LUMMARTI-166566 format. One record per atom (N, C-alpha, C, O, CB): residue number from 1; atom name; z, y, x. Coordinates in steps of 0.1 Angstrom, whole numbers, plus 2048, in hexadecimal, padded with zeros to 3 digits. Glycine has a CB too. Layout:
N
     n   atom    pz    py    px
   NUM     CA     Z     Y     X
...
//
This chain:
108
     n   atom    pz    py    px
     1      N   E0B   777   736
     1     CA   E04   76C   73B
     1      C   DF5   76D   739
     1      O   DED   76A   742
     1     CB   E09   75F   734
     2      N   DF1   772   72D
     2     CA   DE2   774   72A
     2      C   DDC   77E   734
     2      O   DD1   77B   738
     2     CB   DE0   778   71C
     3      N   DE3   789   737
     3     CA   DDD   793   740
     3      C   DDC   78D   74E
     3      O   DD2   790   755
     3     CB   DE7   79F   741
     4      N   DE5   784   752
     4     CA   DE4   77E   75F
     4      C   DD8   775   760
     4      O   DD1   775   76A
     4     CB   DF1   776   762
     5      N   DD5   76E   755
     5     CA   DC9   765   755
     5      C   DBC   76D   756
     5      O   DB3   769   75D
     5     CB   DC9   75D   748
     6      N   DBC   779   750
     6     CA   DB0   781   750
     6      C   DAE   787   75E
     6      O   DA3   787   763
     6     CB   DB1   78D   746
     7      N   DB9   78A   765
     7     CA   DB8   78F   773
     7      C   DB3   784   77C
     7      O   DAB   787   785
     7     CB   DC6   794   778
     8      N   DB8   778   77A
     8     CA   DB3   76D   783
     8      C   DA4   76B   781
     8      O   D9D   769   78A
     8     CB   DBB   760   77F
     9      N   D9F   76B   774
     9     CA   D91   769   771
     9      C   D89   774   778
     9      O   D7E   771   77E
     9     CB   D8F   768   762
    10      N   D8D   780   777
    10     CA   D85   78B   77D
    10      C   D85   78A   78C
    10      O   D7B   78C   792
    10     CB   D8C   799   779
    11      N   D90   787   792
    11     CA   D91   785   7A0
    11      C   D88   77A   7A5
    11      O   D80   77B   7AF
    11     CB   D9F   782   7A5
    12      N   D88   76F   79E
    12     CA   D7F   763   7A1
    12      C   D71   767   7A0
    12      O   D69   763   7A9
    12     CB   D82   757   798
    13      N   D6D   76E   796
    13     CA   D5F   772   794
    13      C   D5B   77B   7A0
    13      O   D4F   77A   7A4
    13     CB   D5D   779   787
    14      N   D64   784   7A4
    14     CA   D60   78D   7AF
    14      C   D5F   785   7BD
    14      O   D57   788   7C5
    14     CB   D6B   798   7B1
    15      N   D67   77B   7BE
    15     CA   D67   773   7CB
    15      C   D5B   76A   7CC
    15      O   D55   769   7D6
    15     CB   D73   76B   7CC
    16      N   D56   764   7C1
    16     CA   D4B   75B   7C1
    16      C   D3E   762   7BE
    16      O   D33   75C   7BF
    16     CB   D4D   74F   7B8
    17      N   D3F   76E   7BA
    17     CA   D33   775   7B6
    17      C   D30   772   7A7
    17      O   D30   766   7A3
    17     CB   D27   772   7BF
    18      N   D2D   77C   7A0
    18     CA   D2A   77A   792
    18      C   D1B   776   790
    18      O   D13   77E   793
    18     CB   D2D   786   789
    19      N   D19   76A   78C
    19     CA   D0B   766   78A
    19      C   D0A   75C   77F
    19      O   D14   756   77A
    19     CB   D06   75F   797
    20      N   CFE   75B   77A
    20     CA   CFB   752   76F
    20      C   CEC   74E   771
    20      O   CE5   754   779
    20     CB   CFD   758   761
    21      N   CE9   743   76A
    21     CA   CDB   73F   76B
    21      C   CD6   73A   75E
    21      O   CDE   735   755
    21     CB   CD8   735   776
    22      N   CC9   73A   75C
    22     CA   CC3   734   750
    22      C   CB5   731   753
    22      O   CAF   734   75D
    22     CB   CC4   73E   744
    23      N   CAF   72A   749
    23     CA   CA1   726   74B
    23      C   C99   729   73E
    23      O   C9F   72A   733
    23     CB   C9F   717   74F
    24      N   C8C   72A   73F
    24     CA   C83   72B   734
    24      C   C77   723   736
    24      O   C72   722   741
    24     CB   C7F   73A   731
    25      N   C72   71C   72C
    25     CA   C66   715   72D
    25      C   C5A   71E   729
    25      O   C5B   725   71F
    25     CB   C67   708   723
    26      N   C50   71D   732
    26     CA   C44   725   72F
    26      C   C38   71C   732
    26      O   C35   719   73D
    26     CB   C43   732   738
    27      N   C32   717   727
    27     CA   C27   70D   728
    27      C   C2C   701   72F
    27      O   C35   6FB   72B
    27     CB   C1A   713   72F
    28      N   C26   6FD   73A
    28     CA   C2A   6F1   741
    28      C   C33   6F4   74E
    28      O   C34   6EC   757
    28     CB   C1E   6E9   746
    29      N   C39   700   74E
    29     CA   C41   704   759
    29      C   C4F   707   754
    29      O   C51   70B   748
    29     CB   C3B   711   760
    30      N   C59   707   75D
    30     CA   C66   70B   75A
    30      C   C69   717   763
    30      O   C66   717   76F
    30     CB   C71   6FF   75D
    31      N   C6E   721   75D
    31     CA   C72   72E   764
    31      C   C81   72D   765
    31      O   C88   72E   75B
    31     CB   C6D   73B   75C
    32      N   C86   72D   771
    32     CA   C95   72D   774
    32      C   C99   73B   779
    32      O   C92   741   781
    32     CB   C99   722   77E
    33      N   CA3   740   773
    33     CA   CA8   74E   777
    33      C   CB7   74D   77B
    33      O   CBF   746   775
    33     CB   CA7   757   76A
    34      N   CBA   753   786
    34     CA   CC7   754   78B
    34      C   CCB   763   78C
    34      O   CC4   76B   791
    34     CB   CC9   74D   799
    35      N   CD6   767   786
    35     CA   CDB   774   786
    35      C   CE6   775   790
    35      O   CF1   770   78F
    35     CB   CDF   779   778
    36      N   CE3   77D   79B
    36     CA   CED   77E   7A6
    36      C   CEA   78B   7AD
    36      O   CE0   78C   7B5
    36     CB   CED   772   7B0
    37      N   CF1   796   7AA
    37     CA   CEE   7A3   7B0
    37      C   CF2   7A4   7BF
    37      O   CED   7AD   7C5
    37     CB   CF5   7AE   7A8
    38      N   CFA   79B   7C4
    38     CA   CFE   79C   7D2
    38      C   CF5   794   7DB
    38      O   CF5   796   7E7
    38     CB   D0C   796   7D3
    39      N   CEC   78C   7D6
    39     CA   CE4   783   7DE
    39      C   CD9   78B   7E6
    39      O   CD3   795   7E0
    39     CB   CDD   778   7D6
    40      N   CD7   787   7F2
    40     CA   CCC   78D   7FA
    40      C   CC0   783   7FA
    40      O   CB4   788   7FC
    40     CB   CD1   790   808
    41      N   CC2   776   7F9
    41     CA   CB8   76C   7F9
    41      C   CBC   761   7F0
    41      O   CC8   75C   7F1
    41     CB   CB4   767   807
    42      N   CB3   75C   7E7
    42     CA   CB6   751   7DF
    42      C   CAB   747   7E0
    42      O   C9F   74A   7DE
    42     CB   CB8   755   7D0
    43      N   CAF   73A   7E3
    43     CA   CA5   72F   7E3
    43      C   CA9   725   7D8
    43      O   CB4   725   7D4
    43     CB   CA5   728   7F1
    44      N   C9F   71D   7D4
    44     CA   CA1   713   7C9
    44      C   C9D   706   7CF
    44      O   C92   705   7D5
    44     CB   C99   717   7BC
    45      N   CA5   6FC   7CD
    45     CA   CA2   6EE   7D2
    45      C   CA4   6E4   7C7
    45      O   CAE   6E5   7BF
    45     CB   CAB   6EB   7DE
    46      N   C9B   6DB   7C5
    46     CA   C9C   6D1   7BB
    46      C   C97   6C3   7BF
    46      O   C91   6C2   7C9
    46     CB   C94   6D5   7AE
    47      N   C9B   6B9   7B7
    47     CA   C97   6AC   7BB
    47      C   C88   6A9   7B8
    47      O   C83   69F   7BB
    47     CB   C9F   6A2   7B2
    48      N   C81   6B3   7B2
    48     CA   C73   6B1   7AF
    48      C   C6B   6AF   7BB
    48      O   C60   6A9   7BB
    48     CB   C6E   6BC   7A6
    49      N   C6F   6B5   7C6
    49     CA   C68   6B4   7D3
    49      C   C71   6B2   7DF
    49      O   C6E   6B6   7EA
    49     CB   C60   6C1   7D5
    50      N   C7B   6AA   7DD
    50     CA   C84   6A6   7E8
    50      C   C8D   6B2   7ED
    50      O   C91   6B2   7F8
    50     CB   C7C   6A2   7F4
    51      N   C90   6BB   7E4
    51     CA   C99   6C6   7E7
    51      C   C94   6D0   7F1
    51      O   C9C   6D5   7F9
    51     CB   CA7   6C1   7EB
    52      N   C87   6D2   7F2
    52     CA   C81   6DC   7FA
    52      C   C85   6E9   7F5
    52      O   C83   6EC   7E9
    52     CB   C72   6DA   7FC
    53      N   C8B   6F2   7FD
    53     CA   C8F   6FF   7F8
    53      C   C82   708   7F6
    53      O   C7A   709   7FE
    53     CB   C98   706   802
    54      N   C82   70F   7EA
    54     CA   C77   717   7E7
    54      C   C7C   725   7E4
    54      O   C87   727   7DE
    54     CB   C70   712   7DA
    55      N   C76   730   7E9
    55     CA   C7A   73D   7E7
    55      C   C79   741   7D8
    55      O   C6F   73D   7D2
    55     CB   C73   747   7F0
    56      N   C82   749   7D4
    56     CA   C81   74F   7C6
    56      C   C7C   75D   7C8
    56      O   C7B   763   7D3
    56     CB   C8F   74E   7BF
    57      N   C78   763   7BD
    57     CA   C73   771   7BC
    57      C   C7E   779   7B6
    57      O   C84   776   7AC
    57     CB   C66   772   7B4
    58      N   C80   785   7BD
    58     CA   C8A   78E   7B8
    58      C   C84   797   7AE
    58      O   C7B   79F   7B1
    58     CB   C91   796   7C4
    59      N   C88   796   7A1
    59     CA   C82   79E   797
    59      C   C88   7AC   796
    59      O   C80   7B6   793
    59     CB   C84   797   789
    60      N   C95   7AD   798
    60     CA   C9B   7BB   798
    60      C   CA7   7BA   7A1
    60      O   CA8   7B0   7A9
    60     CB   C9F   7BF   789
    61      N   CB1   7C3   7A0
    61     CA   CBC   7C3   7A9
    61      C   CC6   7B7   7A7
    61      O   CCE   7B5   7B0
    61     CB   CC4   7D0   7A6
    62      N   CC4   7AF   79D
    62     CA   CCD   7A4   79B
    62      C   CC7   797   797
    62      O   CCE   78D   797
    62     CB   CD8   7A8   791
    63      N   CBB   797   793
    63     CA   CB5   78B   78E
    63      C   CAA   785   797
    63      O   CA1   78C   79C
    63     CB   CAE   78E   780
    64      N   CAB   778   799
    64     CA   CA2   770   7A1
    64      C   C9B   765   799
    64      O   CA2   760   78F
    64     CB   CAA   769   7AD
    65      N   C8F   763   79C
    65     CA   C87   75A   793
    65      C   C7F   750   79B
    65      O   C7A   753   7A6
    65     CB   C7E   761   789
    66      N   C7D   744   796
    66     CA   C74   73A   79C
    66      C   C6D   733   790
    66      O   C74   730   786
    66     CB   C7B   731   7A6
    67      N   C61   72F   792
    67     CA   C59   728   788
    67      C   C56   71A   78F
    67      O   C50   71A   79A
    67     CB   C4C   72F   784
    68      N   C59   710   787
    68     CA   C56   702   78D
    68      C   C4F   6FA   782
    68      O   C50   6FD   776
    68     CB   C63   6FB   791
    69      N   C47   6F0   786
    69     CA   C41   6E7   77B
    69      C   C4B   6E1   772
    69      O   C56   6DD   777
    69     CB   C38   6DC   782
    70      N   C48   6E0   765
    70     CA   C51   6DA   75C
    70      C   C53   6CB   75F
    70      O   C4A   6C4   764
    70     CB   C4C   6DB   74E
    71      N   C5F   6C7   75D
    71     CA   C63   6B9   760
    71      C   C6D   6B5   756
    71      O   C75   6BD   750
    71     CB   C68   6B7   76F
    72      N   C6E   6A8   753
    72     CA   C78   6A3   749
    72      C   C86   6A3   74E
    72      O   C8F   6A6   746
    72     CB   C74   696   744
    73      N   C88   6A0   75A
    73     CA   C96   69F   760
    73      C   C95   6A1   76F
    73      O   C8D   69A   776
    73     CB   C9C   692   75C
    74      N   C9E   6A9   774
    74     CA   CA0   6AA   783
    74      C   CAD   6B1   785
    74      O   CB3   6B7   77D
    74     CB   C94   6B2   789
    75      N   CB1   6B1   792
    75     CA   CBD   6B8   796
    75      C   CB9   6C4   79F
    75      O   CAE   6C4   7A5
    75     CB   CC7   6AE   79E
    76      N   CC2   6CE   79F
    76     CA   CBE   6DA   7A7
    76      C   CCB   6E1   7AB
    76      O   CD6   6DF   7A6
    76     CB   CB5   6E2   79F
    77      N   CC9   6EA   7B4
    77     CA   CD3   6F4   7B8
    77      C   CCD   700   7BF
    77      O   CC1   700   7C1
    77     CB   CDE   6ED   7C2
    78      N   CD4   70A   7C1
    78     CA   CCF   716   7C8
    78      C   CD5   717   7D6
    78      O   CE0   712   7D8
    78     CB   CD2   723   7BF
    79      N   CCF   71E   7DE
    79     CA   CD4   722   7EB
    79      C   CD4   731   7EC
    79      O   CCA   738   7EC
    79     CB   CCC   71C   7F8
    80      N   CE0   737   7EB
    80     CA   CE2   745   7EB
    80      C   CE7   74A   7F8
    80      O   CF2   747   7FC
    80     CB   CEB   74A   7DF
    81      N   CDF   752   7FF
    81     CA   CE3   758   80C
    81      C   CE7   74D   815
    81      O   CF1   74E   81C
    81     CB   CEE   762   80A
    82      N   CE0   742   815
    82     CA   CE3   737   81F
    82      C   CED   72D   81A
    82      O   CF0   723   822
    82     CB   CE7   73C   82C
    83      N   CF3   72F   80F
    83     CA   CFE   725   80A
    83      C   CFA   71F   7FD
    83      O   CF4   726   7F4
    83     CB   D0B   72D   808
    84      N   CFC   712   7FC
    84     CA   CF9   70B   7F0
    84      C   D01   711   7E4
    84      O   D0D   713   7E6
    84     CB   CFC   6FB   7F1
    85      N   CFB   713   7D9
    85     CA   D01   719   7CE
    85      C   CFE   711   7C1
    85      O   CF2   70F   7BE
    85     CB   CFE   728   7CC
    86      N   D08   70C   7BA
    86     CA   D06   705   7AE
    86      C   D0B   70E   7A3
    86      O   D17   710   7A1
    86     CB   D0D   6F7   7AE
    87      N   D02   713   79A
    87     CA   D06   71C   78F
    87      C   D0D   713   784
    87      O   D0B   707   784
    87     CB   CFB   724   78A
    88      N   D14   71A   77B
    88     CA   D19   712   770
    88      C   D0D   70C   768
    88      O   D04   714   765
    88     CB   D21   71B   766
    89      N   D0C   6FF   767
    89     CA   D01   6F9   760
    89      C   D07   6EF   756
    89      O   D11   6E9   758
    89     CB   CF8   6F2   76A
    90      N   D00   6ED   74A
    90     CA   D05   6E4   740
    90      C   D06   6D6   745
    90      O   D0F   6CE   740
    90     CB   CFC   6E5   734
    91      N   CFE   6D1   74D
    91     CA   CFE   6C3   753
    91      C   CFE   6C4   762
    91      O   CF6   6CC   767
    91     CB   CF3   6BB   74D
    92      N   D05   6BB   768
    92     CA   D05   6BA   777
    92      C   D07   6AB   77A
    92      O   D0C   6A4   772
    92     CB   D0F   6C4   77E
    93      N   D04   6A8   787
    93     CA   D07   69B   78C
    93      C   D0A   69C   79B
    93      O   D06   6A5   7A1
    93     CB   CFB   691   789
    94      N   D12   692   79F
    94     CA   D15   691   7AD
    94      C   D09   68E   7B6
    94      O   D01   686   7B1
    94     CB   D21   687   7B0
    95      N   D08   694   7C2
    95     CA   CFE   690   7CB
    95      C   D03   687   7D5
    95      O   D0E   683   7D5
    95     CB   CF8   69D   7D1
    96      N   CFA   683   7DF
    96     CA   CFE   679   7E9
    96      C   D07   67F   7F4
    96      O   D0B   678   7FD
    96     CB   CF1   674   7F0
    97      N   D0A   68C   7F3
    97     CA   D12   693   7FD
    97      C   D1F   697   7F8
    97      O   D26   69F   7FF
    97     CB   D0A   69F   803
    98      N   D24   692   7ED
    98     CA   D31   696   7E7
    98      C   D31   6A3   7E0
    98      O   D3C   6A8   7DD
    98     CB   D3B   696   7F2
    99      N   D26   6A9   7DD
    99     CA   D25   6B5   7D6
    99      C   D1F   6B3   7C8
    99      O   D1E   6A7   7C4
    99     CB   D1D   6C0   7DE
   100      N   D1B   6BD   7C2
   100     CA   D15   6BC   7B4
   100      C   D08   6C3   7B4
   100      O   D06   6CC   7BC
   100     CB   D1F   6C2   7AA
   101      N   CFF   6BF   7AB
   101     CA   CF3   6C6   7A9
   101      C   CF2   6C8   799
   101      O   CF7   6C0   792
   101     CB   CE7   6BE   7AE
   102      N   CEB   6D3   796
   102     CA   CE8   6D5   787
   102      C   CDE   6CA   783
   102      O   CD6   6C6   78B
   102     CB   CE3   6E3   784
   103      N   CDF   6C6   777
   103     CA   CD5   6BC   772
   103      C   CCE   6C2   766
   103      O   CD3   6C7   75D
   103     CB   CDD   6AF   76D
   104      N   CC0   6C3   768
   104     CA   CB8   6C8   75D
   104      C   CB3   6BC   755
   104      O   CAD   6B3   75B
   104     CB   CAC   6D1   763
   105      N   CB5   6BC   748
   105     CA   CAF   6B2   73F
   105      C   CA8   6B9   734
   105      O   CAE   6C2   72E
   105     CB   CBB   6A9   73A
   106      N   C9B   6B6   733
   106     CA   C93   6BD   729
   106      C   C9A   6BC   71B
   106      O   C9E   6B1   717
   106     CB   C85   6B7   728
   107      N   C9A   6C7   714
   107     CA   CA0   6C7   707
   107      C   CAF   6CA   706
   107      O   CB5   6CB   6FC
   107     CB   C9E   6BA   700
   108      N   CB5   6CC   712
   108     CA   CC4   6CF   713
   108      C   CC5   6DE   713
   108      O   CD1   6E3   714
   108     CB   CCA   6C8   71F
//
């Protein structure tokens, strides 16, 4: 049974693409990083400016980065190759369209 669960997890990771994200604070800016080696284009959208999509910078073959002004709380998501992508995030909330957005809260 345990082997079966491992196989399912590996298959799911391959189907949805293995990705993760994290952020770092640098002075009065937040640096968001998304790791996705399959992506050809990654945009970042947040409630700080009405969810306008912003291009990210490709740092290497798998890491994408965007720098935004620091804020105490906002919601966000990524658009990867034209599709909305919500990475695993510690906090999320429902949006007005029946989906979810990541929630950034300073200090979390």
